[in-house]
PDB file of N, CA, C and O in Angstrom:
ATOM      1  N   MET A   1      -6.347 -75.456 -83.818  1.00  0.00           N
ATOM      2  CA  MET A   1      -6.864 -74.907 -85.061  1.00  0.00           C
ATOM      3  C   MET A   1      -6.176 -73.636 -85.200  1.00  0.00           C
ATOM      4  O   MET A   1      -5.981 -73.015 -84.155  1.00  0.00           O
ATOM      5  N   LEU A   2      -5.758 -73.115 -86.324  1.00  0.00           N
ATOM      6  CA  LEU A   2      -5.233 -72.089 -86.508  1.00  0.00           C
ATOM      7  C   LEU A   2      -6.130 -70.996 -87.217  1.00  0.00           C
ATOM      8  O   LEU A   2      -7.178 -71.305 -87.784  1.00  0.00           O
ATOM      9  N   SER A   3      -5.636 -69.646 -87.149  1.00  0.00           N
ATOM     10  CA  SER A   3      -6.589 -68.733 -87.913  1.00  0.00           C
ATOM     11  C   SER A   3      -6.411 -68.514 -89.238  1.00  0.00           C
ATOM     12  O   SER A   3      -7.101 -67.667 -89.805  1.00  0.00           O
ATOM     13  N   GLY A   4      -5.526 -69.194 -89.872  1.00  0.00           N
ATOM     14  CA  GLY A   4      -5.371 -69.377 -91.487  1.00  0.00           C
ATOM     15  C   GLY A   4      -4.620 -70.758 -91.561  1.00  0.00           C
ATOM     16  O   GLY A   4      -4.136 -71.453 -90.668  1.00  0.00           O
ATOM     17  N   ASP A   5      -4.678 -70.908 -92.807  1.00  0.00           N
ATOM     18  CA  ASP A   5      -3.892 -72.269 -93.559  1.00  0.00           C
ATOM     19  C   ASP A   5      -2.393 -71.939 -93.742  1.00  0.00           C
ATOM     20  O   ASP A   5      -1.976 -71.220 -94.650  1.00  0.00           O
ATOM     21  N   TYR A   6      -1.641 -72.507 -92.831  1.00  0.00           N
ATOM     22  CA  TYR A   6       0.014 -72.345 -92.877  1.00  0.00           C
ATOM     23  C   TYR A   6       0.225 -72.789 -93.976  1.00  0.00           C
ATOM     24  O   TYR A   6       1.243 -72.347 -94.509  1.00  0.00           O
ATOM     25  N   LEU A   7      -0.426 -73.600 -94.609  1.00  0.00           N
ATOM     26  CA  LEU A   7       0.522 -74.231 -96.044  1.00  0.00           C
ATOM     27  C   LEU A   7       0.094 -73.532 -97.061  1.00  0.00           C
ATOM     28  O   LEU A   7       0.680 -73.769 -98.117  1.00  0.00           O
ATOM     29  N   GLU A   8      -0.802 -72.686 -97.094  1.00  0.00           N
ATOM     30  CA  GLU A   8      -1.159 -71.685 -98.026  1.00  0.00           C
ATOM     31  C   GLU A   8      -0.667 -70.191 -97.982  1.00  0.00           C
ATOM     32  O   GLU A   8      -0.416 -69.425 -98.913  1.00  0.00           O
ATOM     33  N   ALA A   9      -0.602 -69.998 -96.560  1.00  0.00           N
ATOM     34  CA  ALA A   9      -0.311 -68.473 -96.405  1.00  0.00           C
ATOM     35  C   ALA A   9       1.256 -67.982 -96.754  1.00  0.00           C
ATOM     36  O   ALA A   9       2.282 -68.589 -96.449  1.00  0.00           O
ATOM     37  N   PRO A  10       1.164 -66.883 -97.382  1.00  0.00           N
ATOM     38  CA  PRO A  10       2.511 -66.283 -97.634  1.00  0.00           C
ATOM     39  C   PRO A  10       3.489 -66.316 -96.643  1.00  0.00           C
ATOM     40  O   PRO A  10       2.997 -66.255 -95.516  1.00  0.00           O
ATOM     41  N   GLY A  11       4.776 -66.397 -96.674  1.00  0.00           N
ATOM     42  CA  GLY A  11       5.842 -66.660 -95.738  1.00  0.00           C
ATOM     43  C   GLY A  11       5.816 -65.329 -94.560  1.00  0.00           C
ATOM     44  O   GLY A  11       6.070 -65.443 -93.361  1.00  0.00           O
ATOM     45  N   ASP A  12       5.450 -64.113 -95.262  1.00  0.00           N
ATOM     46  CA  ASP A  12       5.411 -63.105 -94.499  1.00  0.00           C
ATOM     47  C   ASP A  12       4.236 -62.941 -93.433  1.00  0.00           C
ATOM     48  O   ASP A  12       4.272 -62.192 -92.456  1.00  0.00           O
ATOM     49  N   GLU A  13       3.200 -63.774 -93.798  1.00  0.00           N
ATOM     50  CA  GLU A  13       2.053 -63.881 -92.890  1.00  0.00           C
ATOM     51  C   GLU A  13       1.901 -65.127 -91.922  1.00  0.00           C
ATOM     52  O   GLU A  13       0.866 -65.376 -91.304  1.00  0.00           O
ATOM     53  N   LEU A  14       3.095 -65.896 -91.867  1.00  0.00           N
ATOM     54  CA  LEU A  14       2.970 -67.218 -91.092  1.00  0.00           C
ATOM     55  C   LEU A  14       3.085 -66.470 -89.614  1.00  0.00           C
ATOM     56  O   LEU A  14       2.202 -66.737 -88.799  1.00  0.00           O
ATOM     57  N   ALA A  15       3.948 -65.710 -89.303  1.00  0.00           N
ATOM     58  CA  ALA A  15       4.221 -65.245 -88.005  1.00  0.00           C
ATOM     59  C   ALA A  15       2.882 -64.475 -87.328  1.00  0.00           C
ATOM     60  O   ALA A  15       2.820 -64.243 -86.121  1.00  0.00           O
ATOM     61  N   SER A  16       2.033 -64.186 -88.090  1.00  0.00           N
ATOM     62  CA  SER A  16       0.769 -63.469 -87.603  1.00  0.00           C
ATOM     63  C   SER A  16      -0.479 -64.426 -87.587  1.00  0.00           C
ATOM     64  O   SER A  16      -1.622 -63.992 -87.442  1.00  0.00           O
ATOM     65  N   LEU A  17      -0.181 -65.763 -87.747  1.00  0.00           N
ATOM     66  CA  LEU A  17      -1.254 -66.995 -87.331  1.00  0.00           C
ATOM     67  C   LEU A  17      -1.231 -66.969 -85.884  1.00  0.00           C
ATOM     68  O   LEU A  17      -0.236 -66.771 -85.187  1.00  0.00           O
ATOM     69  N   THR A  18      -2.545 -67.209 -85.449  1.00  0.00           N
ATOM     70  CA  THR A  18      -2.719 -67.399 -84.082  1.00  0.00           C
ATOM     71  C   THR A  18      -3.576 -68.729 -83.851  1.00  0.00           C
ATOM     72  O   THR A  18      -4.364 -69.213 -84.664  1.00  0.00           O
ATOM     73  N   SER A  19      -3.279 -69.198 -82.642  1.00  0.00           N
ATOM     74  CA  SER A  19      -4.319 -70.457 -82.324  1.00  0.00           C
ATOM     75  C   SER A  19      -5.554 -70.044 -81.872  1.00  0.00           C
ATOM     76  O   SER A  19      -5.685 -69.263 -80.930  1.00  0.00           O
ATOM     77  N   LEU A  20      -6.584 -70.587 -82.573  1.00  0.00           N
ATOM     78  CA  LEU A  20      -7.954 -70.443 -82.069  1.00  0.00           C
ATOM     79  C   LEU A  20      -8.413 -71.476 -81.218  1.00  0.00           C
ATOM     80  O   LEU A  20      -9.261 -71.137 -80.392  1.00  0.00           O
ATOM     81  N   MET A  21      -8.028 -72.724 -81.227  1.00  0.00           N
ATOM     82  CA  MET A  21      -8.346 -73.627 -80.408  1.00  0.00           C
ATOM     83  C   MET A  21      -7.295 -74.809 -80.442  1.00  0.00           C
ATOM     84  O   MET A  21      -6.843 -75.225 -81.509  1.00  0.00           O
ATOM     85  N   THR A  22      -6.941 -75.317 -79.234  1.00  0.00           N
ATOM     86  CA  THR A  22      -6.003 -76.593 -79.227  1.00  0.00           C
ATOM     87  C   THR A  22      -6.683 -77.753 -78.508  1.00  0.00           C
ATOM     88  O   THR A  22      -7.393 -77.516 -77.531  1.00  0.00           O
ATOM     89  N   VAL A  23      -6.505 -78.945 -78.930  1.00  0.00           N
ATOM     90  CA  VAL A  23      -7.182 -80.091 -78.535  1.00  0.00           C
ATOM     91  C   VAL A  23      -6.034 -80.974 -78.046  1.00  0.00           C
ATOM     92  O   VAL A  23      -5.054 -81.183 -78.761  1.00  0.00           O
ATOM     93  N   ALA A  24      -6.155 -81.464 -76.885  1.00  0.00           N
ATOM     94  CA  ALA A  24      -4.919 -82.650 -76.472  1.00  0.00           C
ATOM     95  C   ALA A  24      -5.708 -83.476 -75.573  1.00  0.00           C
ATOM     96  O   ALA A  24      -6.472 -83.193 -74.650  1.00  0.00           O
ATOM     97  N   GLY A  25      -5.249 -84.787 -76.185  1.00  0.00           N
ATOM     98  CA  GLY A  25      -6.003 -85.896 -75.526  1.00  0.00           C
ATOM     99  C   GLY A  25      -7.535 -86.041 -75.512  1.00  0.00           C
ATOM    100  O   GLY A  25      -8.206 -86.736 -74.750  1.00  0.00           O
ATOM    101  N   GLY A  26      -7.917 -85.303 -76.437  1.00  0.00           N
ATOM    102  CA  GLY A  26      -9.386 -85.494 -76.866  1.00  0.00           C
ATOM    103  C   GLY A  26     -10.108 -84.440 -76.309  1.00  0.00           C
ATOM    104  O   GLY A  26     -11.326 -84.398 -76.479  1.00  0.00           O
ATOM    105  N   ARG A  27      -9.350 -83.320 -75.471  1.00  0.00           N
ATOM    106  CA  ARG A  27     -10.120 -82.426 -74.732  1.00  0.00           C
ATOM    107  C   ARG A  27      -9.778 -81.166 -75.439  1.00  0.00           C
ATOM    108  O   ARG A  27      -8.805 -81.216 -76.191  1.00  0.00           O
ATOM    109  N   VAL A  28     -10.516 -79.874 -75.303  1.00  0.00           N
ATOM    110  CA  VAL A  28     -10.172 -78.684 -75.540  1.00  0.00           C
ATOM    111  C   VAL A  28      -9.391 -78.076 -74.431  1.00  0.00           C
ATOM    112  O   VAL A  28      -9.935 -77.969 -73.333  1.00  0.00           O
ATOM    113  N   VAL A  29      -8.350 -77.726 -74.580  1.00  0.00           N
ATOM    114  CA  VAL A  29      -7.448 -77.095 -73.517  1.00  0.00           C
ATOM    115  C   VAL A  29      -7.087 -75.458 -73.746  1.00  0.00           C
ATOM    116  O   VAL A  29      -6.476 -74.741 -72.954  1.00  0.00           O
ATOM    117  N   HIS A  30      -7.512 -75.168 -74.751  1.00  0.00           N
ATOM    118  CA  HIS A  30      -7.202 -73.697 -75.220  1.00  0.00           C
ATOM    119  C   HIS A  30      -8.428 -73.272 -76.296  1.00  0.00           C
ATOM    120  O   HIS A  30      -8.705 -73.924 -77.302  1.00  0.00           O
ATOM    121  N   ARG A  31      -9.013 -72.197 -75.920  1.00  0.00           N
ATOM    122  CA  ARG A  31     -10.073 -71.583 -76.987  1.00  0.00           C
ATOM    123  C   ARG A  31      -9.761 -70.059 -76.945  1.00  0.00           C
ATOM    124  O   ARG A  31      -9.530 -69.540 -75.853  1.00  0.00           O
ATOM    125  N   ASP A  32      -9.748 -69.454 -77.878  1.00  0.00           N
ATOM    126  CA  ASP A  32      -9.626 -68.032 -78.061  1.00  0.00           C
ATOM    127  C   ASP A  32     -10.922 -67.417 -77.667  1.00  0.00           C
ATOM    128  O   ASP A  32     -11.881 -67.765 -78.356  1.00  0.00           O
ATOM    129  N   PRO A  33     -11.159 -66.553 -76.677  1.00  0.00           N
ATOM    130  CA  PRO A  33     -12.538 -66.226 -76.419  1.00  0.00           C
ATOM    131  C   PRO A  33     -13.275 -65.621 -77.601  1.00  0.00           C
ATOM    132  O   PRO A  33     -14.498 -65.751 -77.639  1.00  0.00           O
ATOM    133  N   GLY A  34     -12.628 -64.959 -78.587  1.00  0.00           N
ATOM    134  CA  GLY A  34     -13.347 -64.589 -79.837  1.00  0.00           C
ATOM    135  C   GLY A  34     -13.718 -65.419 -80.781  1.00  0.00           C
ATOM    136  O   GLY A  34     -14.393 -65.002 -81.722  1.00  0.00           O
ATOM    137  N   PHE A  35     -13.282 -66.932 -80.672  1.00  0.00           N
ATOM    138  CA  PHE A  35     -13.629 -67.816 -81.622  1.00  0.00           C
ATOM    139  C   PHE A  35     -15.019 -68.410 -81.092  1.00  0.00           C
ATOM    140  O   PHE A  35     -15.203 -68.823 -79.947  1.00  0.00           O
ATOM    141  N   ASP A  36     -15.793 -68.386 -81.938  1.00  0.00           N
ATOM    142  CA  ASP A  36     -17.216 -69.023 -81.894  1.00  0.00           C
ATOM    143  C   ASP A  36     -17.410 -70.318 -82.659  1.00  0.00           C
ATOM    144  O   ASP A  36     -17.722 -70.356 -83.850  1.00  0.00           O
ATOM    145  N   ALA A  37     -17.189 -71.451 -81.835  1.00  0.00           N
ATOM    146  CA  ALA A  37     -17.303 -72.810 -82.281  1.00  0.00           C
ATOM    147  C   ALA A  37     -18.334 -73.485 -81.302  1.00  0.00           C
ATOM    148  O   ALA A  37     -18.414 -73.200 -80.107  1.00  0.00           O
ATOM    149  N   ASP A  38     -19.033 -74.321 -81.885  1.00  0.00           N
ATOM    150  CA  ASP A  38     -19.878 -75.295 -81.138  1.00  0.00           C
ATOM    151  C   ASP A  38     -19.064 -76.464 -80.862  1.00  0.00           C
ATOM    152  O   ASP A  38     -18.769 -77.322 -81.693  1.00  0.00           O
ATOM    153  N   VAL A  39     -18.681 -76.440 -79.495  1.00  0.00           N
ATOM    154  CA  VAL A  39     -17.894 -77.487 -78.913  1.00  0.00           C
ATOM    155  C   VAL A  39     -18.506 -78.043 -77.714  1.00  0.00           C
ATOM    156  O   VAL A  39     -18.675 -77.387 -76.686  1.00  0.00           O
ATOM    157  N   PRO A  40     -18.881 -79.435 -77.884  1.00  0.00           N
ATOM    158  CA  PRO A  40     -19.670 -80.099 -76.892  1.00  0.00           C
ATOM    159  C   PRO A  40     -18.802 -79.892 -75.505  1.00  0.00           C
ATOM    160  O   PRO A  40     -17.576 -79.961 -75.424  1.00  0.00           O
ATOM    161  N   GLU A  41     -19.678 -79.635 -74.491  1.00  0.00           N
ATOM    162  CA  GLU A  41     -19.229 -79.312 -73.048  1.00  0.00           C
ATOM    163  C   GLU A  41     -18.382 -80.497 -72.626  1.00  0.00           C
ATOM    164  O   GLU A  41     -17.453 -80.268 -71.852  1.00  0.00           O
ATOM    165  N   ARG A  42     -18.578 -81.641 -73.011  1.00  0.00           N
ATOM    166  CA  ARG A  42     -17.909 -82.741 -72.493  1.00  0.00           C
ATOM    167  C   ARG A  42     -16.558 -82.834 -72.940  1.00  0.00           C
ATOM    168  O   ARG A  42     -15.756 -83.513 -72.297  1.00  0.00           O
ATOM    169  N   LEU A  43     -16.140 -82.078 -74.222  1.00  0.00           N
ATOM    170  CA  LEU A  43     -14.827 -81.957 -74.764  1.00  0.00           C
ATOM    171  C   LEU A  43     -13.971 -80.873 -74.003  1.00  0.00           C
ATOM    172  O   LEU A  43     -12.743 -80.854 -74.094  1.00  0.00           O
ATOM    173  N   VAL A  44     -14.708 -79.947 -73.228  1.00  0.00           N
ATOM    174  CA  VAL A  44     -13.807 -78.637 -72.679  1.00  0.00           C
ATOM    175  C   VAL A  44     -13.511 -79.097 -71.280  1.00  0.00           C
ATOM    176  O   VAL A  44     -14.288 -79.525 -70.426  1.00  0.00           O
ATOM    177  N   ARG A  45     -12.181 -78.909 -71.237  1.00  0.00           N
ATOM    178  CA  ARG A  45     -11.467 -79.077 -69.879  1.00  0.00           C
ATOM    179  C   ARG A  45     -11.798 -78.125 -69.063  1.00  0.00           C
ATOM    180  O   ARG A  45     -11.325 -78.093 -67.927  1.00  0.00           O
TER     181      ARG A  45
END
């Protein structure tokens, strides 16, 4: 999950997009500490 929509962001803003959460194999493998999301504990690696 990115911090913005990369399909709609102006070209000069693409480099500033950051990863808020990454899911691999059905598990959350990265979550930005400032990202507030309700993720079931069973999905967190």
